[in-house]
Backbone as JSON, one array per atom type, in Angstrom:
{
  "sequence": "XXXXXXXXXXXXXXXXXXXXXXXXXXXXXXXXXXXXXXXXXXXXXXXXXXXXXXXXXXXXXXXXXX",
  "N": [[-150.26, 9.13, -80.36], [-149.41, 10.94, -83.21], [-150.99, 13.69, -84.37], [-151.32, 15.31, -87.21], [-152.57, 17.92, -88.65], [-153.82, 19.18, -91.68], [-154.96, 21.89, -93.64], [-157.1, 23.45, -96.09], [-157.71, 26.58, -97.44], [-159.35, 29.42, -98.79], [-157.97, 32.56, -99.65], [-158.6, 35.99, -98.67], [-159.81, 37.94, -101.22], [-159.94, 40.7, -101.27], [-157.92, 41.53, -99.64], [-155.76, 40.35, -100.85], [-155.45, 41.06, -103.83], [-154.34, 40.09, -106.24], [-154.73, 37.44, -106.34], [-155.62, 34.26, -107.68], [-158.7, 33.78, -107.74], [-160.76, 32.11, -108.76], [-159.28, 29.8, -109.36], [-158.33, 29.16, -106.8], [-160.73, 28.59, -105.46], [-161.6, 26.4, -106.96], [-159.55, 24.56, -106.39], [-159.81, 24.28, -103.58], [-162.43, 23.25, -103.44], [-162.0, 20.83, -104.82], [-160.19, 19.54, -103.05], [-161.79, 19.04, -100.77], [-163.73, 17.44, -101.76], [-165.79, 14.51, -102.0], [-164.65, 12.4, -103.46], [-161.87, 13.01, -103.51], [-161.33, 13.02, -100.78], [-161.7, 10.35, -100.24], [-159.51, 9.24, -101.6], [-157.44, 10.32, -100.06], [-158.02, 9.05, -97.66], [-157.41, 6.37, -98.23], [-154.8, 6.36, -98.99], [-151.64, 4.95, -98.94], [-152.41, 2.61, -97.71], [-152.25, 0.18, -99.18], [-149.47, -0.21, -99.45], [-148.42, 0.12, -96.82], [-150.21, -0.97, -95.05], [-151.9, 0.51, -93.49], [-153.61, 3.69, -93.48], [-151.85, 6.7, -94.41], [-152.77, 9.18, -93.97], [-155.6, 10.93, -92.58], [-158.69, 11.81, -93.68], [-160.37, 14.91, -93.1], [-162.39, 16.63, -93.84], [-165.29, 18.35, -93.16], [-165.58, 17.21, -90.65], [-166.12, 17.09, -87.06], [-164.26, 18.6, -84.39], [-163.71, 16.75, -82.32], [-163.74, 14.38, -83.72], [-161.54, 14.25, -85.34], [-158.77, 12.61, -86.84], [-159.82, 10.1, -86.91]],
  "CA": [[-150.39, 9.27, -81.79], [-149.16, 12.27, -83.73], [-152.06, 14.16, -85.23], [-150.79, 16.41, -88.01], [-153.72, 18.36, -89.43], [-153.61, 20.11, -92.79], [-156.21, 22.53, -94.09], [-157.08, 24.26, -97.31], [-158.65, 27.7, -97.33], [-159.19, 30.48, -99.78], [-157.61, 33.85, -99.04], [-159.48, 37.12, -98.91], [-159.39, 38.62, -102.43], [-159.81, 42.14, -101.01], [-156.6, 41.72, -99.04], [-154.78, 39.83, -101.82], [-156.17, 41.24, -105.1], [-153.73, 39.38, -107.37], [-154.99, 36.01, -106.15], [-156.46, 33.56, -108.65], [-159.85, 33.42, -106.93], [-161.43, 30.94, -109.35], [-158.39, 28.65, -109.16], [-158.31, 28.82, -105.37], [-162.01, 27.94, -105.14], [-161.61, 25.08, -107.61], [-158.64, 23.69, -105.65], [-160.42, 23.99, -102.28], [-163.55, 22.33, -103.7], [-161.4, 19.54, -105.17], [-159.6, 18.91, -101.86], [-162.81, 18.57, -99.82], [-164.71, 16.6, -102.44], [-165.92, 13.13, -101.51], [-163.7, 11.55, -104.2], [-160.51, 13.29, -103.05], [-161.24, 12.58, -99.39], [-161.55, 8.88, -100.3], [-158.11, 9.0, -101.97], [-156.66, 10.64, -98.86], [-158.33, 8.0, -96.67], [-156.83, 5.07, -98.58], [-153.4, 6.53, -99.41], [-150.66, 4.24, -98.14], [-152.93, 1.35, -97.17], [-151.73, -0.96, -99.94], [-148.04, -0.38, -99.2], [-148.06, 0.11, -95.4], [-151.21, -1.68, -94.26], [-152.81, 1.47, -92.87], [-153.51, 4.96, -94.18], [-150.88, 7.68, -93.93], [-153.51, 10.4, -93.65], [-157.01, 10.78, -92.24], [-159.42, 12.95, -94.2], [-161.15, 15.55, -92.04], [-163.35, 17.58, -94.37], [-166.63, 18.25, -92.59], [-165.61, 16.54, -89.34], [-166.06, 17.87, -85.83], [-162.94, 18.55, -83.76], [-163.54, 15.5, -81.56], [-163.64, 13.25, -84.64], [-160.32, 14.34, -86.13], [-157.86, 11.5, -86.67], [-160.57, 8.84, -86.88]],
  "C": [[-150.14, 10.74, -82.15], [-150.28, 12.63, -84.68], [-151.58, 15.42, -85.93], [-151.87, 16.85, -88.98], [-153.31, 19.37, -90.49], [-154.96, 20.67, -93.2], [-156.0, 23.21, -95.42], [-158.1, 25.37, -97.09], [-158.32, 28.74, -98.39], [-158.85, 31.78, -99.06], [-158.61, 34.93, -99.42], [-159.01, 37.9, -100.14], [-159.27, 40.14, -102.26], [-158.44, 42.45, -100.41], [-155.49, 41.34, -100.03], [-155.4, 39.89, -103.21], [-155.58, 40.49, -106.29], [-153.96, 37.86, -107.3], [-155.89, 35.47, -107.26], [-157.66, 32.99, -107.89], [-160.54, 32.16, -107.46], [-160.59, 29.68, -109.17], [-158.35, 28.2, -107.71], [-159.59, 28.1, -104.96], [-162.05, 26.54, -105.73], [-160.72, 24.1, -106.84], [-159.24, 23.3, -104.29], [-161.58, 23.02, -102.44], [-163.06, 20.93, -104.02], [-160.9, 18.82, -103.91], [-160.64, 18.38, -100.89], [-163.88, 17.71, -100.47], [-164.68, 15.17, -101.88], [-164.87, 12.22, -102.16], [-162.27, 11.76, -103.7], [-160.33, 12.83, -101.6], [-161.1, 11.06, -99.31], [-160.12, 8.51, -100.67], [-157.21, 9.24, -100.76], [-156.8, 9.52, -97.83], [-157.62, 6.68, -96.96], [-155.35, 5.15, -98.97], [-152.45, 5.83, -98.43], [-151.11, 2.88, -97.63], [-152.32, 0.15, -97.87], [-150.26, -1.24, -99.58], [-147.71, -0.59, -97.71], [-149.07, -0.6, -94.5], [-152.15, -0.78, -93.49], [-152.61, 2.82, -93.56], [-152.45, 5.87, -93.56], [-151.55, 8.96, -93.49], [-154.95, 10.05, -93.31], [-157.76, 12.0, -92.76], [-160.27, 13.58, -93.1], [-162.16, 16.57, -92.53], [-164.73, 17.33, -93.78], [-166.7, 17.59, -91.24], [-165.61, 17.54, -88.19], [-164.69, 17.68, -85.21], [-162.71, 17.23, -83.04], [-163.42, 14.26, -82.44], [-162.39, 13.27, -85.51], [-159.39, 13.16, -85.82], [-158.54, 10.15, -86.62], [-160.95, 8.45, -88.29]]
}
């Protein structure tokens, strides 16, 4: 199985001062929210019979892809 992991993280505002800190935090919070992780978990199921992605927010390394 191909495990292709994606992450979201906020950059250091001291290193990148022109960054939209509030927008970055809002986006990161949105991506790891329970509601968004449920969308990720079910995406593709209706069309392909199984999910195209596996949400991993808050998971341990050994549980990735499950």
